DRENMI-276544 format. One record per residue (C-alpha): residue in three letters; residue number from 1; x, y, z negated. Coordinates in Angstrom, 1 decimal. Layout:
BEGIN
+------+------+--------+--------+--------+
| resn | resi |      x |      y |      z |
+------+------+--------+--------+--------+
|  ALA |  NUM |      X |      Y |      Z |
...
+------+------+--------+--------+--------+
***
This chain:
BEGIN
+------+------+--------+--------+--------+
| resn | resi |      x |      y |      z |
+------+------+--------+--------+--------+
|  UNK |    1 |    4.0 |   -8.7 |   -7.4 |
|  UNK |    2 |    4.4 |   -5.0 |   -6.3 |
|  UNK |    3 |    7.4 |   -3.3 |   -6.8 |
|  UNK |    4 |    6.9 |   -0.2 |   -4.8 |
|  UNK |    5 |    6.3 |    3.2 |   -5.6 |
|  UNK |    6 |    5.5 |    5.3 |   -2.4 |
|  UNK |    7 |    2.1 |    6.6 |   -1.8 |
|  UNK |    8 |   -0.3 |    4.8 |    0.5 |
|  UNK |    9 |    0.0 |    7.6 |    2.9 |
|  UNK |   10 |    3.0 |   10.0 |    2.7 |
|  UNK |   11 |    1.9 |   13.0 |    5.0 |
|  UNK |   12 |   -0.5 |   11.5 |    7.1 |
|  UNK |   13 |   -3.0 |   14.0 |    6.8 |
|  UNK |   14 |   -3.1 |   14.9 |    9.9 |
|  UNK |   15 |   -6.6 |   13.5 |   11.8 |
|  UNK |   16 |   -9.6 |   15.0 |    9.9 |
|  UNK |   17 |   -9.0 |   18.7 |    8.9 |
|  UNK |   18 |   -6.8 |   18.8 |    6.2 |
|  UNK |   19 |   -5.1 |   22.1 |    5.4 |
|  UNK |   20 |   -3.8 |   23.5 |    2.5 |
|  UNK |   21 |   -5.3 |   27.2 |    3.6 |
|  UNK |   22 |   -1.7 |   28.6 |    4.7 |
|  UNK |   23 |    1.2 |   28.2 |    7.2 |
|  UNK |   24 |    3.8 |   26.0 |    6.2 |
|  UNK |   25 |    6.6 |   23.6 |    7.1 |
|  UNK |   26 |    5.9 |   21.1 |    9.3 |
|  UNK |   27 |    5.1 |   17.8 |    8.1 |
|  UNK |   28 |    6.1 |   14.6 |    9.9 |
|  UNK |   29 |    6.0 |   10.7 |    8.9 |
|  UNK |   30 |    9.0 |   10.0 |    6.8 |
|  UNK |   31 |   11.7 |    7.7 |    8.4 |
|  UNK |   32 |   10.6 |    4.4 |    6.6 |
|  UNK |   33 |    7.5 |    4.4 |    8.8 |
|  UNK |   34 |    6.6 |    0.9 |    9.5 |
|  UNK |   35 |    3.7 |    0.7 |   11.4 |
|  UNK |   36 |    4.4 |    3.5 |   14.3 |
|  UNK |   37 |    6.6 |    3.1 |   17.4 |
|  UNK |   38 |    7.5 |    6.5 |   18.4 |
|  UNK |   39 |   10.3 |    6.5 |   20.7 |
|  UNK |   40 |   11.6 |   10.0 |   19.0 |
|  UNK |   41 |   11.9 |    9.1 |   15.7 |
|  UNK |   42 |   15.5 |   10.4 |   15.1 |
|  UNK |   43 |   13.8 |   13.9 |   15.7 |
|  UNK |   44 |   11.3 |   13.7 |   12.8 |
|  UNK |   45 |   12.3 |   15.2 |    9.4 |
|  UNK |   46 |   13.0 |   13.1 |    6.3 |
|  UNK |   47 |   10.7 |   12.8 |    3.4 |
|  UNK |   48 |   13.0 |   14.9 |    1.0 |
|  UNK |   49 |   13.5 |   17.9 |    3.3 |
|  UNK |   50 |    9.2 |   17.8 |    3.6 |
|  UNK |   51 |    9.2 |   18.0 |   -0.2 |
|  UNK |   52 |   12.0 |   20.5 |   -0.6 |
|  UNK |   53 |   10.2 |   22.7 |    2.2 |
|  UNK |   54 |    6.7 |   22.0 |    2.3 |
|  UNK |   55 |    3.6 |   23.5 |    0.4 |
|  UNK |   56 |    2.8 |   19.9 |   -1.1 |
|  UNK |   57 |    1.7 |   20.3 |   -4.5 |
|  UNK |   58 |   -2.1 |   21.7 |   -5.4 |
|  UNK |   59 |   -2.1 |   25.3 |   -7.3 |
|  UNK |   60 |   -3.6 |   23.7 |  -10.1 |
|  UNK |   61 |   -3.5 |   20.9 |  -12.6 |
|  UNK |   62 |   -6.3 |   19.2 |  -11.1 |
|  UNK |   63 |   -4.5 |   16.8 |   -9.1 |
|  UNK |   64 |   -2.7 |   15.1 |  -12.1 |
|  UNK |   65 |   -5.6 |   15.7 |  -14.9 |
|  UNK |   66 |   -7.8 |   12.7 |  -16.5 |
|  UNK |   67 |  -11.4 |   12.4 |  -16.4 |
|  UNK |   68 |  -13.8 |   12.6 |  -12.8 |
|  UNK |   69 |  -12.0 |   11.5 |  -10.0 |
|  UNK |   70 |  -10.2 |   14.0 |   -7.8 |
|  UNK |   71 |  -12.1 |   13.9 |   -4.5 |
|  UNK |   72 |  -10.9 |   14.6 |   -1.3 |
|  UNK |   73 |  -12.4 |   18.0 |   -0.7 |
|  UNK |   74 |  -11.5 |   19.4 |   -4.1 |
|  UNK |   75 |   -7.8 |   18.6 |   -3.4 |
|  UNK |   76 |   -7.6 |   19.4 |    0.1 |
|  UNK |   77 |   -9.4 |   22.5 |    2.1 |
|  UNK |   78 |  -11.6 |   21.5 |    5.4 |
|  UNK |   79 |  -12.6 |   18.4 |    4.8 |
|  UNK |   80 |  -15.4 |   17.5 |    6.9 |
|  UNK |   81 |  -15.9 |   14.2 |    8.0 |
|  UNK |   82 |  -14.4 |   12.5 |    4.8 |
|  UNK |   83 |  -15.8 |   14.2 |    2.0 |
|  UNK |   84 |  -16.8 |   12.4 |   -1.5 |
|  UNK |   85 |  -14.0 |    9.7 |   -1.7 |
|  UNK |   86 |  -11.1 |   10.0 |   -3.8 |
|  UNK |   87 |   -7.8 |   11.3 |   -3.0 |
|  UNK |   88 |   -6.0 |    7.8 |   -3.0 |
|  UNK |   89 |   -8.6 |    6.8 |   -0.9 |
|  UNK |   90 |   -8.2 |    9.5 |    1.4 |
|  UNK |   91 |   -4.5 |    9.1 |    1.7 |
|  UNK |   92 |   -5.1 |    5.6 |    2.5 |
|  UNK |   93 |   -7.5 |    6.5 |    5.1 |
|  UNK |   94 |   -4.9 |    8.7 |    6.9 |
|  UNK |   95 |   -2.6 |    5.9 |    7.2 |
|  UNK |   96 |   -5.1 |    3.8 |    9.0 |
|  UNK |   97 |   -5.5 |    6.4 |   11.7 |
|  UNK |   98 |   -2.1 |    7.0 |   11.7 |
|  UNK |   99 |   -0.7 |    3.6 |   12.5 |
|  UNK |  100 |   -3.8 |    2.7 |   14.4 |
|  UNK |  101 |   -3.1 |    5.7 |   16.8 |
|  UNK |  102 |    0.7 |    5.6 |   16.4 |
|  UNK |  103 |    0.9 |    9.1 |   15.3 |
|  UNK |  104 |    2.4 |   11.3 |   12.7 |
|  UNK |  105 |    1.1 |   14.4 |   11.0 |
|  UNK |  106 |    2.7 |   16.6 |   13.2 |
|  UNK |  107 |    0.8 |   15.2 |   16.6 |
|  UNK |  108 |   -2.1 |   16.5 |   15.2 |
|  UNK |  109 |   -1.5 |   19.6 |   13.2 |
|  UNK |  110 |    1.7 |   20.8 |   14.7 |
|  UNK |  111 |    0.4 |   21.6 |   18.6 |
|  UNK |  112 |    3.0 |   24.6 |   18.9 |
|  UNK |  113 |    6.2 |   22.2 |   18.2 |
|  UNK |  114 |    7.7 |   24.3 |   15.9 |
|  UNK |  115 |    8.2 |   24.0 |   12.2 |
|  UNK |  116 |    5.9 |   26.1 |   11.2 |
|  UNK |  117 |    2.2 |   25.3 |   11.4 |
|  UNK |  118 |   -1.3 |   27.2 |   10.4 |
|  UNK |  119 |   -2.9 |   24.0 |    8.6 |
|  UNK |  120 |   -6.5 |   25.7 |    8.8 |
|  UNK |  121 |   -6.4 |   25.7 |   12.5 |
|  UNK |  122 |   -8.5 |   23.1 |   13.8 |
|  UNK |  123 |   -6.7 |   21.5 |   16.8 |
|  UNK |  124 |   -8.5 |   19.8 |   19.8 |
|  UNK |  125 |   -7.2 |   16.1 |   18.1 |
|  UNK |  126 |   -8.7 |   17.1 |   14.7 |
|  UNK |  127 |  -11.7 |   17.7 |   16.1 |
|  UNK |  128 |  -11.9 |   14.5 |   17.9 |
|  UNK |  129 |  -11.1 |   12.6 |   15.0 |
|  UNK |  130 |  -13.9 |   14.1 |   13.3 |
|  UNK |  131 |  -16.4 |   12.7 |   16.2 |
|  UNK |  132 |  -14.7 |    9.1 |   16.0 |
|  UNK |  133 |  -15.1 |    8.9 |   12.4 |
|  UNK |  134 |  -18.8 |    9.9 |   12.8 |
|  UNK |  135 |  -19.1 |    7.4 |   16.0 |
|  UNK |  136 |  -17.3 |    4.4 |   14.0 |
|  UNK |  137 |  -19.5 |    5.0 |   11.3 |
|  UNK |  138 |  -22.8 |    5.3 |   13.5 |
|  UNK |  139 |  -21.9 |    2.1 |   15.3 |
|  UNK |  140 |  -21.6 |   -0.1 |   12.2 |
|  UNK |  141 |  -24.7 |    1.5 |   10.8 |
|  UNK |  142 |  -26.9 |    0.8 |   13.9 |
|  UNK |  143 |  -25.3 |   -2.4 |   15.0 |
|  UNK |  144 |  -23.7 |   -4.3 |   12.1 |
|  UNK |  145 |  -26.0 |   -3.4 |    9.3 |
|  UNK |  146 |  -23.5 |   -1.2 |    7.9 |
|  UNK |  147 |  -21.0 |   -3.6 |    7.9 |
|  UNK |  148 |  -17.3 |   -2.4 |    8.8 |
|  UNK |  149 |  -16.8 |   -4.2 |   11.9 |
|  UNK |  150 |  -15.7 |   -1.7 |   14.3 |
|  UNK |  151 |  -12.5 |    0.3 |   12.9 |
|  UNK |  152 |  -10.0 |    2.6 |   14.7 |
|  UNK |  153 |   -7.8 |   -0.6 |   15.2 |
|  UNK |  154 |  -10.7 |   -2.3 |   17.0 |
|  UNK |  155 |   -9.8 |   -0.3 |   20.1 |
|  UNK |  156 |   -6.6 |    2.0 |   19.6 |
|  UNK |  157 |   -4.2 |   -0.9 |   18.5 |
|  UNK |  158 |   -1.5 |    1.6 |   18.3 |
|  UNK |  159 |   -2.2 |    3.8 |   20.9 |
|  UNK |  160 |   -3.5 |    7.5 |   21.5 |
|  UNK |  161 |   -5.7 |    6.0 |   24.1 |
|  UNK |  162 |   -7.5 |    2.5 |   23.8 |
|  UNK |  163 |   -6.5 |    0.2 |   26.9 |
|  UNK |  164 |   -9.4 |   -0.1 |   29.1 |
|  UNK |  165 |   -8.5 |   -2.8 |   31.9 |
|  UNK |  166 |   -7.1 |   -6.3 |   30.7 |
|  UNK |  167 |   -3.7 |   -7.4 |   32.1 |
|  UNK |  168 |   -3.8 |  -10.4 |   34.0 |
|  UNK |  169 |   -0.7 |  -11.5 |   32.5 |
|  UNK |  170 |   -2.7 |  -11.4 |   29.0 |
|  UNK |  171 |   -5.6 |  -13.3 |   30.4 |
|  UNK |  172 |   -3.8 |  -16.0 |   31.9 |
|  UNK |  173 |   -0.9 |  -15.9 |   29.1 |
|  UNK |  174 |   -0.7 |  -17.7 |   25.5 |
|  UNK |  175 |   -3.6 |  -16.3 |   23.5 |
|  UNK |  176 |   -2.5 |  -14.0 |   20.6 |
|  UNK |  177 |   -4.5 |  -15.8 |   17.3 |
|  UNK |  178 |   -5.5 |  -13.3 |   14.9 |
|  UNK |  179 |   -6.7 |  -14.7 |   11.4 |
|  UNK |  180 |   -9.8 |  -13.0 |   10.2 |
|  UNK |  181 |   -9.1 |  -10.6 |    7.1 |
|  UNK |  182 |  -12.1 |  -12.2 |    5.0 |
|  UNK |  183 |  -13.2 |  -15.8 |    5.0 |
|  UNK |  184 |  -16.1 |  -16.1 |    2.9 |
|  UNK |  185 |  -16.0 |  -20.0 |    2.2 |
|  UNK |  186 |  -13.3 |  -22.8 |    2.7 |
|  UNK |  187 |  -13.7 |  -24.8 |    5.8 |
|  UNK |  188 |  -13.9 |  -28.8 |    5.1 |
|  UNK |  189 |  -11.1 |  -30.9 |    4.3 |
|  UNK |  190 |   -8.7 |  -28.8 |    2.9 |
|  UNK |  191 |   -7.1 |  -28.8 |   -0.8 |
|  UNK |  192 |   -8.6 |  -26.9 |   -3.3 |
|  UNK |  193 |   -7.7 |  -23.7 |   -4.2 |
|  UNK |  194 |   -7.1 |  -25.2 |   -8.0 |
|  UNK |  195 |   -4.5 |  -27.8 |   -6.1 |
|  UNK |  196 |   -2.4 |  -25.0 |   -4.5 |
|  UNK |  197 |   -2.4 |  -22.8 |   -7.1 |
|  UNK |  198 |   -1.3 |  -25.5 |   -9.9 |
|  UNK |  199 |    1.3 |  -26.7 |   -7.6 |
|  UNK |  200 |    2.4 |  -23.3 |   -7.6 |
|  UNK |  201 |    2.5 |  -22.9 |  -11.4 |
|  UNK |  202 |    4.1 |  -26.0 |  -11.5 |
|  UNK |  203 |    6.9 |  -24.8 |   -9.1 |
|  UNK |  204 |    7.2 |  -21.6 |  -11.3 |
|  UNK |  205 |    8.3 |  -23.7 |  -14.5 |
|  UNK |  206 |    4.6 |  -25.0 |  -15.6 |
|  UNK |  207 |    1.8 |  -23.5 |  -16.9 |
|  UNK |  208 |    2.9 |  -23.7 |  -20.5 |
|  UNK |  209 |    6.0 |  -22.0 |  -20.2 |
|  UNK |  210 |    4.2 |  -19.2 |  -18.2 |
|  UNK |  211 |    1.9 |  -18.6 |  -20.7 |
|  UNK |  212 |    4.7 |  -17.9 |  -23.3 |
|  UNK |  213 |    6.2 |  -14.8 |  -21.0 |
|  UNK |  214 |    4.4 |  -11.9 |  -22.8 |
|  UNK |  215 |    6.8 |   -9.1 |  -20.9 |
|  UNK |  216 |   10.0 |   -8.4 |  -18.5 |
|  UNK |  217 |   11.9 |   -5.8 |  -17.6 |
|  UNK |  218 |   14.2 |   -6.0 |  -14.2 |
|  UNK |  219 |   16.5 |   -3.8 |  -12.8 |
|  UNK |  220 |   17.9 |   -3.7 |   -9.0 |
|  UNK |  221 |   17.9 |   -2.0 |   -6.0 |
|  UNK |  222 |   15.3 |   -0.8 |   -3.1 |
|  UNK |  223 |   16.2 |    0.4 |    0.7 |
|  UNK |  224 |   13.6 |    1.7 |    2.9 |
|  UNK |  225 |   12.4 |    0.8 |    6.0 |
|  UNK |  226 |   15.5 |    1.8 |    8.6 |
|  UNK |  227 |   17.7 |    2.4 |    5.7 |
|  UNK |  228 |   15.4 |    5.4 |    4.1 |
|  UNK |  229 |   16.1 |    6.1 |    0.5 |
|  UNK |  230 |   19.8 |    4.9 |    1.2 |
|  UNK |  231 |   19.6 |    2.1 |   -1.7 |
|  UNK |  232 |   17.3 |    3.9 |   -5.0 |
|  UNK |  233 |   18.1 |    2.3 |   -8.2 |
|  UNK |  234 |   14.8 |    0.1 |   -9.3 |
|  UNK |  235 |   13.9 |   -0.3 |  -13.1 |
|  UNK |  236 |   10.3 |   -2.4 |  -13.3 |
|  UNK |  237 |    8.5 |   -3.0 |  -16.7 |
|  UNK |  238 |    5.5 |   -5.2 |  -16.8 |
|  UNK |  239 |    3.6 |   -6.4 |  -20.0 |
|  UNK |  240 |    0.9 |   -8.8 |  -20.5 |
|  UNK |  241 |   -1.7 |   -8.6 |  -19.5 |
|  UNK |  242 |   -1.9 |   -5.9 |  -17.2 |
|  UNK |  243 |    0.5 |   -3.4 |  -17.7 |
|  UNK |  244 |    3.2 |   -2.1 |  -15.3 |
|  UNK |  245 |    5.6 |    0.5 |  -14.4 |
|  UNK |  246 |    7.8 |    1.0 |  -11.5 |
|  UNK |  247 |   10.6 |    3.7 |  -11.2 |
|  UNK |  248 |   12.8 |    4.2 |   -8.0 |
|  UNK |  249 |   15.6 |    6.8 |   -8.8 |
|  UNK |  250 |   17.6 |    8.0 |   -5.3 |
|  UNK |  251 |   21.1 |    8.3 |   -5.1 |
|  UNK |  252 |   20.5 |   11.8 |   -3.2 |
|  UNK |  253 |   17.6 |   12.9 |   -5.5 |
|  UNK |  254 |   18.4 |   11.8 |   -9.1 |
|  UNK |  255 |   16.3 |   13.1 |  -11.8 |
|  UNK |  256 |   12.9 |   14.6 |  -11.3 |
|  UNK |  257 |   12.6 |   13.7 |   -7.9 |
|  UNK |  258 |   12.2 |    9.8 |   -8.8 |
|  UNK |  259 |    9.4 |    7.9 |   -7.5 |
|  UNK |  260 |    6.8 |    6.4 |  -10.3 |
|  UNK |  261 |    4.1 |    4.0 |  -10.0 |
|  UNK |  262 |    2.5 |    3.6 |  -13.3 |
|  UNK |  263 |   -0.5 |    1.3 |  -14.5 |
|  UNK |  264 |   -1.5 |    1.3 |  -18.2 |
|  UNK |  265 |   -4.2 |   -1.6 |  -18.0 |
|  UNK |  266 |   -6.9 |    1.3 |  -17.5 |
|  UNK |  267 |   -5.4 |    4.2 |  -15.9 |
|  UNK |  268 |   -2.8 |    4.6 |  -12.9 |
|  UNK |  269 |   -0.4 |    7.1 |  -11.6 |
|  UNK |  270 |    1.7 |    7.9 |   -8.9 |
|  UNK |  271 |    4.4 |   10.3 |   -8.2 |
|  UNK |  272 |    7.0 |   10.1 |   -5.6 |
|  UNK |  273 |    8.6 |   12.9 |   -3.2 |
|  UNK |  274 |    6.8 |   10.9 |   -0.5 |
|  UNK |  275 |    3.1 |   12.5 |   -1.3 |
|  UNK |  276 |    1.6 |   15.5 |   -0.3 |
|  UNK |  277 |    0.1 |   15.8 |   -3.8 |
|  UNK |  278 |    3.4 |   15.0 |   -5.9 |
|  UNK |  279 |    1.8 |   13.4 |   -8.8 |
|  UNK |  280 |   -1.8 |   12.2 |   -8.9 |
|  UNK |  281 |   -4.4 |    9.8 |  -10.9 |
|  UNK |  282 |   -5.5 |    6.6 |   -9.4 |
|  UNK |  283 |   -9.1 |    6.3 |   -8.6 |
|  UNK |  284 |  -10.1 |    4.3 |   -5.7 |
|  UNK |  285 |   -8.6 |    1.5 |   -4.0 |
|  UNK |  286 |   -5.0 |    2.1 |   -5.1 |
|  UNK |  287 |   -6.3 |    1.6 |   -8.8 |
|  UNK |  288 |   -7.8 |   -1.6 |   -8.2 |
|  UNK |  289 |   -4.4 |   -2.5 |   -6.4 |
|  UNK |  290 |   -2.0 |   -1.3 |   -9.2 |
|  UNK |  291 |   -4.5 |   -3.6 |  -11.6 |
|  UNK |  292 |   -3.8 |   -6.9 |   -9.6 |
|  UNK |  293 |   -0.6 |   -6.1 |   -9.0 |
|  UNK |  294 |   -0.1 |   -5.8 |  -12.7 |
|  UNK |  295 |   -2.0 |   -8.7 |  -13.3 |
|  UNK |  296 |    0.0 |  -11.2 |  -11.0 |
|  UNK |  297 |    3.2 |  -10.1 |  -12.5 |
|  UNK |  298 |    2.3 |  -12.8 |  -14.7 |
|  UNK |  299 |    1.2 |  -15.8 |  -12.5 |
|  UNK |  300 |   -0.6 |  -17.6 |  -15.3 |
|  UNK |  301 |   -3.6 |  -15.2 |  -14.9 |
|  UNK |  302 |   -3.9 |  -15.9 |  -11.2 |
|  UNK |  303 |   -7.2 |  -17.9 |  -11.6 |
|  UNK |  304 |   -8.5 |  -15.1 |  -13.9 |
|  UNK |  305 |   -7.5 |  -11.7 |  -11.7 |
|  UNK |  306 |   -9.1 |  -13.5 |   -8.4 |
|  UNK |  307 |  -12.7 |  -14.8 |   -8.0 |
|  UNK |  308 |  -14.4 |  -17.1 |   -5.7 |
|  UNK |  309 |  -11.3 |  -18.8 |   -4.9 |
|  UNK |  310 |  -11.3 |  -20.5 |   -1.4 |
|  UNK |  311 |   -8.9 |  -22.3 |    0.7 |
|  UNK |  312 |   -8.2 |  -21.1 |    4.2 |
|  UNK |  313 |   -6.8 |  -23.0 |    7.1 |
|  UNK |  314 |   -3.1 |  -23.4 |    6.9 |
|  UNK |  315 |   -0.5 |  -21.0 |    9.0 |
|  UNK |  316 |    3.0 |  -20.4 |    9.3 |
|  UNK |  317 |    5.5 |  -18.1 |    7.9 |
|  UNK |  318 |    9.0 |  -17.9 |    9.6 |
|  UNK |  319 |    8.5 |  -21.5 |   11.2 |
|  UNK |  320 |    7.5 |  -22.5 |    7.4 |
|  UNK |  321 |    4.1 |  -24.2 |    6.8 |
|  UNK |  322 |    2.3 |  -22.6 |    4.2 |
|  UNK |  323 |   -1.2 |  -23.2 |    2.3 |
|  UNK |  324 |   -3.6 |  -20.4 |    2.1 |
|  UNK |  325 |   -5.9 |  -19.1 |   -0.7 |
|  UNK |  326 |   -8.1 |  -16.1 |   -0.8 |
|  UNK |  327 |   -9.8 |  -14.8 |   -3.8 |
|  UNK |  328 |  -11.9 |  -11.2 |   -4.8 |
|  UNK |  329 |  -10.6 |   -8.5 |   -7.0 |
|  UNK |  330 |  -12.9 |   -5.6 |   -8.3 |
|  UNK |  331 |  -15.5 |   -3.9 |   -6.1 |
|  UNK |  332 |  -14.5 |   -4.9 |   -2.6 |
|  UNK |  333 |  -11.0 |   -5.7 |   -3.2 |
|  UNK |  334 |   -9.9 |   -8.7 |   -1.7 |
|  UNK |  335 |   -6.1 |  -10.9 |   -1.5 |
|  UNK |  336 |   -4.8 |  -13.8 |    0.5 |
|  UNK |  337 |   -2.0 |  -15.7 |   -0.7 |
|  UNK |  338 |    0.4 |  -17.9 |    1.3 |
|  UNK |  339 |    2.1 |  -20.7 |   -0.4 |
|  UNK |  340 |    5.1 |  -23.0 |    0.8 |
|  UNK |  341 |    3.6 |  -26.0 |    1.4 |
|  UNK |  342 |    7.1 |  -28.0 |    0.5 |
|  UNK |  343 |    8.3 |  -26.2 |   -2.4 |
|  UNK |  344 |    4.6 |  -24.4 |   -3.7 |
|  UNK |  345 |    6.3 |  -21.2 |   -4.1 |
|  UNK |  346 |    4.3 |  -18.1 |   -3.4 |
|  UNK |  347 |    6.1 |  -16.6 |    0.0 |
|  UNK |  348 |    3.4 |  -13.7 |    1.1 |
|  UNK |  349 |    0.1 |  -11.7 |   -0.8 |
|  UNK |  350 |   -1.8 |   -9.5 |    1.4 |
|  UNK |  351 |   -4.5 |   -7.5 |   -0.4 |
|  UNK |  352 |   -7.1 |   -5.3 |    1.0 |
|  UNK |  353 |   -8.6 |   -2.0 |   -0.4 |
|  UNK |  354 |  -11.1 |    0.0 |    1.0 |
|  UNK |  355 |  -11.4 |    3.2 |    3.2 |
|  UNK |  356 |  -14.9 |    4.6 |    5.1 |
|  UNK |  357 |  -12.9 |    3.6 |    8.5 |
|  UNK |  358 |  -11.3 |    0.3 |    7.6 |
|  UNK |  359 |   -9.8 |   -2.2 |    5.3 |
|  UNK |  360 |   -6.3 |   -1.1 |    3.7 |
|  UNK |  361 |   -3.6 |   -3.8 |    3.6 |
|  UNK |  362 |   -1.0 |   -4.4 |    1.9 |
|  UNK |  363 |    1.6 |   -6.6 |    2.3 |
|  UNK |  364 |    4.4 |   -8.2 |   -0.2 |
|  UNK |  365 |    6.5 |  -11.1 |    1.0 |
|  UNK |  366 |    8.8 |  -12.9 |   -1.7 |
|  UNK |  367 |   12.2 |  -14.5 |   -1.6 |
|  UNK |  368 |   15.1 |  -15.3 |   -3.4 |
|  UNK |  369 |   13.4 |  -17.2 |   -6.5 |
|  UNK |  370 |   15.7 |  -17.7 |   -9.4 |
|  UNK |  371 |   15.5 |  -19.4 |  -12.8 |
|  UNK |  372 |   15.3 |  -16.8 |  -15.7 |
|  UNK |  373 |   14.6 |  -18.8 |  -19.0 |
|  UNK |  374 |   13.3 |  -22.0 |  -17.1 |
|  UNK |  375 |   10.8 |  -19.6 |  -14.9 |
|  UNK |  376 |   11.5 |  -19.2 |  -11.4 |
|  UNK |  377 |   11.0 |  -15.7 |  -10.4 |
|  UNK |  378 |   11.5 |  -13.8 |   -7.1 |
|  UNK |  379 |   14.5 |  -11.6 |   -7.1 |
|  UNK |  380 |   13.8 |  -10.1 |   -3.5 |
|  UNK |  381 |   10.6 |   -9.1 |   -2.4 |
|  UNK |  382 |    9.5 |   -6.6 |    0.8 |
|  UNK |  383 |    6.8 |   -4.6 |    0.5 |
|  UNK |  384 |    4.7 |   -3.1 |    3.2 |
|  UNK |  385 |    1.9 |   -0.7 |    3.6 |
|  UNK |  386 |    0.3 |    1.7 |    5.9 |
|  UNK |  387 |    3.2 |    4.4 |    5.7 |
|  UNK |  388 |    6.5 |    2.3 |    5.1 |
|  UNK |  389 |    8.1 |   -0.5 |    4.4 |
|  UNK |  390 |   11.0 |   -1.3 |    1.4 |
|  UNK |  391 |   13.1 |   -4.0 |    0.6 |
|  UNK |  392 |   13.8 |   -4.7 |   -3.1 |
|  UNK |  393 |   16.8 |   -6.7 |   -4.6 |
|  UNK |  394 |   16.6 |   -7.3 |   -8.1 |
|  UNK |  395 |   20.0 |   -8.1 |  -10.0 |
|  UNK |  396 |   19.1 |   -8.7 |  -13.8 |
|  UNK |  397 |   15.6 |   -9.9 |  -15.2 |
|  UNK |  398 |   14.8 |  -10.1 |  -19.2 |
|  UNK |  399 |   11.8 |  -12.2 |  -20.3 |
|  UNK |  400 |    9.9 |  -11.0 |  -23.5 |
|  UNK |  401 |   11.6 |   -7.9 |  -24.3 |
|  UNK |  402 |   10.2 |   -5.0 |  -26.3 |
|  UNK |  403 |    8.6 |   -2.4 |  -23.9 |
|  UNK |  404 |    7.5 |    1.3 |  -25.4 |
|  UNK |  405 |    3.8 |    1.6 |  -24.8 |
|  UNK |  406 |    4.8 |    5.0 |  -23.3 |
|  UNK |  407 |    6.6 |    3.4 |  -20.3 |
|  UNK |  408 |    3.1 |    2.7 |  -19.0 |
|  UNK |  409 |    1.9 |    6.8 |  -19.0 |
|  UNK |  410 |    1.9 |    9.4 |  -17.0 |
|  UNK |  411 |    4.9 |    9.7 |  -14.7 |
|  UNK |  412 |    5.4 |   13.3 |  -15.8 |
|  UNK |  413 |    5.7 |   12.2 |  -19.2 |
|  UNK |  414 |    8.1 |    9.3 |  -18.4 |
|  UNK |  415 |   10.6 |   11.6 |  -16.7 |
|  UNK |  416 |   10.7 |   14.1 |  -19.8 |
|  UNK |  417 |   11.7 |   11.2 |  -22.0 |
|  UNK |  418 |   15.5 |   10.7 |  -22.6 |
+------+------+--------+--------+--------+
***
């Protein structure tokens, strides 16, 4: 259940030659950055400062119009290595690069270290990044039949320069076992996906009661990673089978600066002060993710929302044993779900989108399940994506309430409503 509103990458348009044509205020990744471990975080500009001072919005309505997908080269200037992908996939791709190298935008664009930068300039790091994109593409094409086996993360692992020599403490220490993202088939001897999912549905209140939920509305608060956002007020609206809108209004930026993510069953939008485009329509992996999030807001639909369900080897989360189920979504989207073996409740979902240089992970952790009209619902959840992490706490949820269809429309129209 995705309750988050931020763009997949706020201002990480830094490594592949993205420019807005003119000098402007410096971009740096916001303080809720989850995947970067930088020693000088305190020196970085907060996101709302960037919105107020940076030339982020397009000069036309192209970013917010319906119709053909807005491509990266239409939204930004000087795109060379990543042409032909939608804006939301492009933003996610920037997130992969930024998280893989531990960089923010200023470290590729702002070579002078000032608050002004010539976005059109091809800095040495931007030129290198283009070569790396082409190199990774060639490796996968020539050695792995085009499968995405090698990515930025394969070598960099949070460093600007890959480690060359193994440390002996690591060689002779306890190995770190990392699960494969994608497992095509179930290993033998495990419970079936149906058994695990049926136990989950029963733990929530039973399939019959769940099928009777047609809508819900929730209110609460959110706090970003490191305290960013200062406790925004949250509103959630969901309507079966696949409509969902989430709104965060920040205490320090009320009204028109609210973050909104909406999906009406077909079209998805993002509007947030944490994005370089202000507001734009989803067309790539983020659209697939928005649809899945809306569907899984109603757990009775889980078996229909994901296909080719398979059981993976069990795992642990915070010392709790979990059963693991994976399934496929539209296009190449897939998701892995972790169910508490004792209670049957869903503790985590990780879904993976696509980009030209690697998968785009989005992780939602659930807790604080409470009874609402005979149904258990998570009142606390933490959402982590490639450019941040937010913790949400609901304080009120109402089931089967009437919701105006306009609530799931374009964010600009939502903000204009009383």
